[in-house]
N, C-alpha and C positions, 0 to 999 in steps of 0.2 A: 609477513604477508599474512592477510585473514584471510580465513577460512571461509567468510560469508563472499560470495561472488553477487553481483547486482545484475537485477533478471531485468527489472522495470522500475523507470521513475515516473510519477506521475506527479506535477505542479498544476492544481486547478484553483478558479477561485468557488467559496460553497455559496451558498445562497444569503447568507448575511456579507458577502463582500470579503472575507476573511480567506488567507491563502490557505490551500492545503496541500502538503504534501505526502504523498505515498510511495515507499519504497517497497518494494519484494527481493529478498536476496534468496539464495538457495545455500547449504551448508551442508557438512556431514550430518550435522544433527536435525536437520530438517529444513523446511520452509519459514522465512522468518517475514514477519509483514510489520511495516513500522508505519506510523501515521502520526503527522504534526498540524497542529495549525495554528497560523501565526496572524495578528493583528496587521491588517492593512499598511497602516503609517509610522507604526513603531518599529515591526518587525519582532516586537514582542510573542514569545511561544505562550500561547494562551493553553493548548494541550497538547498531550503526548501518550500514545497506546500503541504497545507493542505486544506480539503476538509469536510463539513458534507454532510451528503445524507440522503434523507427521504427512508422509507421503498421499495417505489416503486423501486427507483434509485438504493437502493441495489438488488433488485430483478434481473433488467435490466444488471446491472452491473455481478451477479453470473451466469444469464443463456447465456451472452457473453463468459464468462471464459468454462465455460462449453462446448458450441460450438466450442471453439477453441481448448479446452483440446480433443475433438473427433476428430477433424481434423488434429491434429496431432500425434493420434494412428494409 
């Protein structure tokens, strides 16, 4: 059993037409954020970024996303 619990999965196209997958997980070690970009036709992975966030960093990210959502409404 994995110690990471999936919190959010977001699959979108970026401005260049590539597919972008963003995954957010919670774990005993902190919040884990993973981003991968794939070519639309071949499915080849173009980029991959991952990071582990502390509880405070997770709160800061959540507050920033909430403020952005409020501006978009």
